[in-house]
MARLO-21537 format. One record per residue (C-alpha): x, y, z. Coordinates in nm, 3 decimals, padded with zeros to 5 digits. Example, Ala and Ser with C-alpha at 12.3 -4.5 7.8 and 13.67 -1.06 7.14 Angstrom:
<recs>
> X/Y/Z
> 01.230/-00.450/00.780
> 01.367/-00.106/00.714
</recs>
This chain:
<recs>
> X/Y/Z
> 03.687/02.175/-01.537
> 03.399/02.416/-01.481
> 03.034/02.331/-01.535
> 02.737/02.566/-01.534
> 02.375/02.497/-01.452
> 02.118/02.770/-01.403
> 01.987/02.588/-01.095
> 02.176/02.336/-00.885
> 01.983/02.123/-00.638
> 02.172/01.942/-00.365
> 01.982/01.632/-00.259
> 01.793/01.370/-00.461
> 01.522/01.302/-00.206
> 01.152/01.381/-00.224
> 01.184/01.761/-00.223
> 01.489/01.777/-00.448
> 01.350/01.544/-00.716
> 01.010/01.711/-00.721
> 01.159/02.060/-00.741
> 01.387/01.954/-01.026
> 01.097/01.802/-01.219
> 00.888/02.119/-01.177
> 01.177/02.338/-01.295
> 01.238/02.110/-01.591
> 00.870/02.136/-01.680
> 00.917/02.514/-01.692
> 01.199/02.471/-01.941
> 01.465/02.563/-01.687
> 01.810/02.407/-01.685
> 01.850/02.214/-01.359
> 02.107/01.973/-01.216
> 02.082/01.753/-00.907
> 02.386/01.650/-00.706
> 02.357/01.372/-00.447
> 02.625/01.176/-00.266
> 02.419/00.854/-00.261
> 02.421/00.563/-00.503
> 02.052/00.598/-00.588
> 01.770/00.849/-00.566
> 01.483/00.865/-00.320
> 01.634/00.638/-00.058
> 01.421/00.770/00.227
> 01.107/00.741/00.015
> 01.183/00.372/-00.040
> 01.210/00.310/00.335
> 00.906/00.511/00.435
> 00.570/00.373/00.539
> 00.704/00.021/00.579
> 00.811/00.029/00.215
> 00.473/00.155/00.089
> 00.529/00.534/00.123
> 00.263/00.736/00.303
> 00.290/01.002/00.031
> 00.025/01.247/00.160
> -00.295/01.275/00.363
> -00.656/01.345/00.271
> -00.670/01.622/00.532
> -00.378/01.866/00.518
> -00.391/02.199/00.701
> -00.127/02.430/00.851
> -00.230/02.304/01.197
> -00.070/01.970/01.113
> 00.277/02.131/01.120
> 00.518/02.255/01.386
> 00.751/02.549/01.331
> 00.876/02.842/01.539
> 00.718/03.047/01.259
> 00.377/02.873/01.244
> 00.233/03.078/00.956
> 00.524/02.992/00.727
> 00.365/02.679/00.576
> 00.039/02.841/00.468
> 00.141/02.982/00.131
> 00.318/02.672/-00.001
> 00.047/02.432/00.117
> -00.217/02.645/-00.055
> -00.029/02.669/-00.383
> 00.041/02.297/-00.419
> -00.211/02.091/-00.227
> -00.245/01.725/-00.135
> -00.505/01.694/-00.411
> -00.253/01.816/-00.667
> -00.011/01.540/-00.573
> -00.290/01.281/-00.558
> -00.380/01.382/-00.915
> -00.022/01.326/-01.026
> -00.017/00.983/-00.862
> -00.344/00.895/-01.036
> -00.206/01.022/-01.368
> 00.070/00.762/-01.339
> -00.182/00.489/-01.261
> -00.036/00.425/-00.916
> -00.291/00.241/-00.703
> -00.319/00.359/-00.345
> -00.532/00.311/-00.036
> -00.628/00.496/00.280
> -00.488/00.318/00.584
> -00.627/00.528/00.870
> -00.689/00.893/00.953
> -00.658/00.995/00.588
> -00.314/00.843/00.536
> -00.253/00.742/00.174
> -00.015/00.455/00.090
> 00.088/00.294/-00.237
> -00.071/-00.048/-00.293
> 00.236/-00.200/-00.453
> 00.531/-00.020/-00.295
> 00.724/00.303/-00.246
> 00.936/00.236/-00.554
> 00.638/00.351/-00.760
> 00.667/00.704/-00.618
> 01.042/00.706/-00.680
> 00.981/00.576/-01.032
> 00.725/00.850/-01.094
> 00.966/01.122/-00.978
> 01.249/00.971/-01.186
> 01.026/00.966/-01.495
> 00.921/01.326/-01.438
> 01.287/01.430/-01.413
> 01.388/01.233/-01.724
> 01.091/01.367/-01.921
> 01.190/01.723/-01.844
> 01.563/01.678/-01.901
> 01.692/01.709/-01.546
> 02.064/01.639/-01.513
> 02.138/01.397/-01.228
> 02.480/01.325/-01.079
> 02.496/01.064/-00.803
> 02.795/00.984/-00.581
> 02.878/01.353/-00.580
> 03.061/01.439/-00.259
> 03.043/01.814/-00.206
> 03.347/01.964/-00.041
> 03.286/02.337/-00.076
> 03.014/02.593/-00.148
> 03.113/02.954/-00.219
> 02.959/03.279/-00.339
> 03.173/03.412/-00.627
> 03.182/03.662/-00.913
> 03.096/03.493/-01.243
> 03.047/03.687/-01.567
> 03.024/04.006/-01.357
> 02.738/03.856/-01.152
> 02.716/03.693/-00.812
> 02.700/03.317/-00.853
> 02.750/03.008/-00.643
> 03.046/02.778/-00.691
> 03.001/02.422/-00.570
> 03.293/02.183/-00.564
> 03.194/01.816/-00.590
> 03.441/01.534/-00.652
> 03.703/01.796/-00.749
> 03.462/01.923/-01.020
> 03.348/02.286/-01.005
> 02.986/02.379/-01.069
> 02.864/02.734/-01.112
> 02.497/02.820/-01.076
> 02.264/03.116/-01.043
> 02.029/02.937/-00.803
> 02.134/02.693/-00.534
> 01.862/02.478/-00.376
> 01.940/02.292/-00.054
> 01.723/01.980/-00.028
> 01.947/01.768/00.194
> 01.687/01.671/00.456
> 01.742/01.635/00.828
> 01.931/01.395/01.052
> 01.680/01.111/01.080
> 01.761/00.765/00.943
> 02.143/00.792/00.983
> 02.183/00.459/00.805
> 02.123/00.648/00.483
> 02.439/00.852/00.540
> 02.266/01.174/00.641
> 02.477/01.470/00.750
> 02.412/01.822/00.888
> 02.528/01.962/00.552
> 02.213/02.171/00.497
> 02.241/02.333/00.838
> 02.610/02.403/00.778
> 02.532/02.581/00.452
> 02.272/02.795/00.627
> 02.516/02.889/00.901
> 02.788/02.958/00.645
> 02.562/03.228/00.500
> 02.460/03.358/00.845
> 02.112/03.205/00.841
> 02.018/03.084/01.191
> 01.928/02.720/01.255
> 01.674/02.611/01.514
> 01.856/02.333/01.708
> 01.749/02.002/01.554
> 01.633/01.695/01.746
> 01.475/01.360/01.668
> 01.106/01.383/01.581
> 00.821/01.131/01.553
> 01.029/00.898/01.767
> 00.971/00.635/02.041
> 01.036/00.707/02.410
> 01.280/00.503/02.619
> 01.240/00.374/02.975
> 01.412/00.514/03.280
> 01.594/00.256/03.491
> 01.303/00.249/03.738
> 01.056/00.165/03.462
> 01.245/-00.124/03.304
> 01.006/-00.373/03.467
> 00.773/-00.268/03.184
> 00.989/-00.458/02.934
> 00.780/-00.763/03.030
> 00.496/-00.599/02.832
> 00.694/-00.588/02.507
> 00.466/-00.651/02.210
> 00.143/-00.539/02.375
> -00.052/-00.273/02.185
> -00.366/-00.085/02.285
> -00.552/00.236/02.195
> -00.472/00.527/02.427
> -00.503/00.902/02.460
> -00.167/01.059/02.535
> -00.122/01.420/02.647
> 00.186/01.641/02.672
> 00.237/01.914/02.934
> 00.147/02.176/02.672
> -00.201/02.026/02.654
> -00.167/01.863/02.311
> -00.331/01.519/02.293
> -00.344/01.232/02.043
> -00.569/00.928/02.037
> -00.410/00.629/01.867
> -00.224/00.304/01.934
> 00.054/00.267/02.194
> 00.302/-00.018/02.167
> 00.516/-00.145/02.454
> 00.867/-00.243/02.338
> 01.173/-00.382/02.513
> 01.325/-00.031/02.507
> 01.025/00.187/02.589
> 00.692/00.287/02.442
> 00.620/00.344/02.075
> 00.327/00.334/01.834
> 00.155/00.618/01.645
> 00.025/00.793/01.960
> 00.375/00.809/02.111
> 00.541/00.920/01.788
> 00.290/01.202/01.752
> 00.328/01.331/02.108
> 00.709/01.317/02.087
> 00.695/01.640/01.883
> 00.534/01.820/02.177
> 00.730/01.659/02.461
> 01.024/01.838/02.624
> 01.312/01.664/02.808
> 01.244/01.585/03.177
> 00.870/01.631/03.129
> 00.614/01.355/03.176
> 00.324/01.264/02.949
> -00.017/01.156/03.077
> -00.158/00.838/02.927
> -00.519/00.723/02.939
> -00.502/00.347/02.882
> -00.878/00.314/02.850
> -00.999/00.628/02.671
> -01.333/00.484/02.554
> -01.451/00.380/02.902
> -01.467/00.527/03.252
> -01.338/00.267/03.495
> -01.534/00.412/03.788
> -01.860/00.383/03.592
> -01.772/00.026/03.493
> -01.704/-00.069/03.856
> -02.029/00.085/03.979
> -02.225/-00.096/03.711
> -02.067/-00.433/03.799
> -02.123/-00.373/04.171
> -02.495/-00.360/04.098
> -02.510/-00.647/03.848
> -02.233/-00.889/03.948
> -02.085/-00.776/04.281
> -01.895/-01.103/04.329
> -01.703/-01.064/04.002
> -01.326/-01.050/04.052
> -01.148/-00.727/03.962
> -00.898/-00.915/03.744
> -01.181/-01.063/03.539
> -01.338/-00.725/03.473
> -01.009/-00.556/03.381
> -00.916/-00.840/03.145
> -01.238/-00.767/02.954
> -01.133/-00.405/02.906
> -00.754/-00.418/02.876
> -00.491/-00.663/02.746
> -00.480/-00.963/02.983
> -00.100/-00.955/03.003
> -00.111/-00.593/03.121
> -00.360/-00.678/03.398
> -00.150/-00.976/03.509
> 00.159/-00.757/03.517
> -00.016/-00.505/03.743
> -00.107/-00.790/03.980
> 00.254/-00.916/03.984
> 00.386/-00.567/04.057
> 00.129/-00.506/04.331
> -00.039/-00.213/04.152
> -00.377/-00.383/04.196
> -00.518/-00.666/04.406
> -00.733/-00.946/04.273
> -01.036/-00.890/04.491
> -01.411/-00.912/04.468
> -01.538/-00.591/04.312
> -01.793/-00.543/04.592
> -01.502/-00.512/04.836
> -01.313/-00.245/04.638
> -01.264/00.057/04.865
> -01.292/00.418/04.754
> -00.916/00.465/04.799
> -00.830/00.161/04.585
> -01.087/00.267/04.325
> -00.921/00.610/04.307
> -00.578/00.448/04.272
> -00.714/00.225/03.996
> -00.860/00.526/03.816
> -00.523/00.705/03.830
> -00.341/00.394/03.710
> -00.571/00.348/03.410
> -00.673/00.701/03.311
> -00.388/00.918/03.443
> -00.066/00.719/03.404
> 00.221/00.966/03.439
> 00.505/00.838/03.222
> 00.837/01.020/03.232
> 01.062/00.912/02.944
> 01.433/00.873/02.996
> 01.459/01.026/02.649
> 01.392/00.915/02.294
> 01.550/00.650/02.075
> 01.711/00.933/01.880
> 01.769/00.973/01.509
> 01.819/00.600/01.449
> 01.443/00.538/01.462
> 01.309/00.892/01.416
> 01.079/00.950/01.118
> 01.197/01.309/01.068
> 01.389/01.593/01.232
> 01.235/01.868/01.444
> 01.397/02.210/01.401
> 01.619/02.316/01.113
> 01.685/02.626/00.904
> 01.501/02.915/01.069
> 01.203/02.997/00.848
> 01.189/03.355/00.976
> 01.481/03.418/00.741
> 01.323/03.239/00.442
> 01.051/03.362/00.205
> 00.733/03.161/00.262
> 00.632/03.217/-00.102
> 00.954/03.115/-00.276
> 01.170/02.936/-00.013
> 01.452/03.182/-00.095
> 01.682/03.319/00.171
> 01.595/03.676/00.257
> 01.966/03.760/00.292
> 02.128/03.564/00.010
> 01.973/03.601/-00.333
> 01.949/03.273/-00.521
> 01.986/03.048/-00.215
> 01.682/02.828/-00.144
> 01.593/02.569/00.121
> 01.315/02.312/00.080
> 01.178/02.008/00.257
> 01.292/01.865/00.588
> 01.603/02.084/00.617
> 01.371/02.371/00.715
> 01.222/02.423/01.060
> 00.894/02.265/00.950
> 00.782/01.932/01.093
> 00.459/01.759/01.005
> 00.257/01.513/01.208
> 00.283/01.142/01.139
> 00.059/01.052/00.847
> 00.204/01.178/00.517
> 00.235/01.541/00.619
> 00.614/01.559/00.586
> 00.603/01.426/00.230
> 00.333/01.681/00.148
> 00.562/01.953/00.281
> 00.835/01.822/00.050
> 00.604/01.847/-00.253
> 00.458/02.187/-00.157
> 00.785/02.358/-00.063
> 00.954/02.219/-00.376
> 00.676/02.354/-00.595
> 00.690/02.697/-00.429
> 01.065/02.705/-00.487
> 01.031/02.613/-00.855
> 00.770/02.885/-00.911
> 00.990/03.130/-00.722
> 01.289/03.051/-00.942
> 01.076/03.095/-01.251
> 01.012/03.447/-01.128
> 00.646/03.472/-01.223
> 00.376/03.470/-00.961
> 00.097/03.219/-00.997
> -00.241/03.255/-00.835
> -00.377/02.987/-00.608
> -00.523/02.716/-00.828
> -00.304/02.808/-01.126
> -00.044/02.538/-01.182
> 00.275/02.488/-01.371
</recs>
């Protein structure tokens, strides 16, 4: 049995649901197919269950892509403030956690509920547990159309929107389907890898597992010069925390990262001050005032420092201490991979996609939105904002009428 829908969206995540709702609002016929049992599964898991749905400060510089200018148009046409207005319209209470990150007060299910209501209100057709086995380009009514086979049912559509996400959170049943569709239609894919992800220890660094659970503010810098100042968390597998997740996007395999464990102080200045005021103070006592006590004790056990009177600290040992605290060179064994990654770096090459409409430049009617594209935001709500913005741009593109910046659906 054949079914027709003007637009078929594959994927009922953030981008797919939002795009469908926008198309429905325009009076367009739209159908979503998703293989899952329920919608918005990644939204429900995000932000510790409270969904960091956007950020107060969103600029193109918060995104990585091999085509760095690609995000500008979509972000300008549907901004963070537009989505915040929608959230407010639904009476969803939210709060700023840190660095402009906005979270729901009561839970991520409110965002999913809002998207579901928007889709229902605008008559979006939704089919869950739809396992897609084939996508083809065919002649239909003397026009080029797409034929999608799902659960032995054939769908024909004028516009096909791929909103299948990346490879992060494999427990949700993610697949490389979106990348496969791109490659099927000769659209290159930038090799994907885990993004916003913790680092793991090399065998020689596993003594650091004794520090598991310790957290402290650091500045962490990649070889490319990019730095982030935020919390670092020692785990039994490696190092994590917001600072590490952020820098993982800029780290390359076999490279080291430099970590300043005391970014708000200069240890040499502190030592010189104490030498004048309390020269008989023990080094361990001073360091325990500035750093987690367990970390200082671990350094003593490993022989990285000696517990000596500060007045006796030689220039060589002071230099070693400065390097240990301010210039720790950490070389990851790798990352924890997709199992704990927030998102996926890489994806459908945006050089072959229209930045205004998200349509393939080679295949008319084929669109890619959200995480499946080679666009990766920083930690802090930026990837959800990309989902909203790219979905909106796609919906406007399908409508076929250009809107000016500030003019909304």
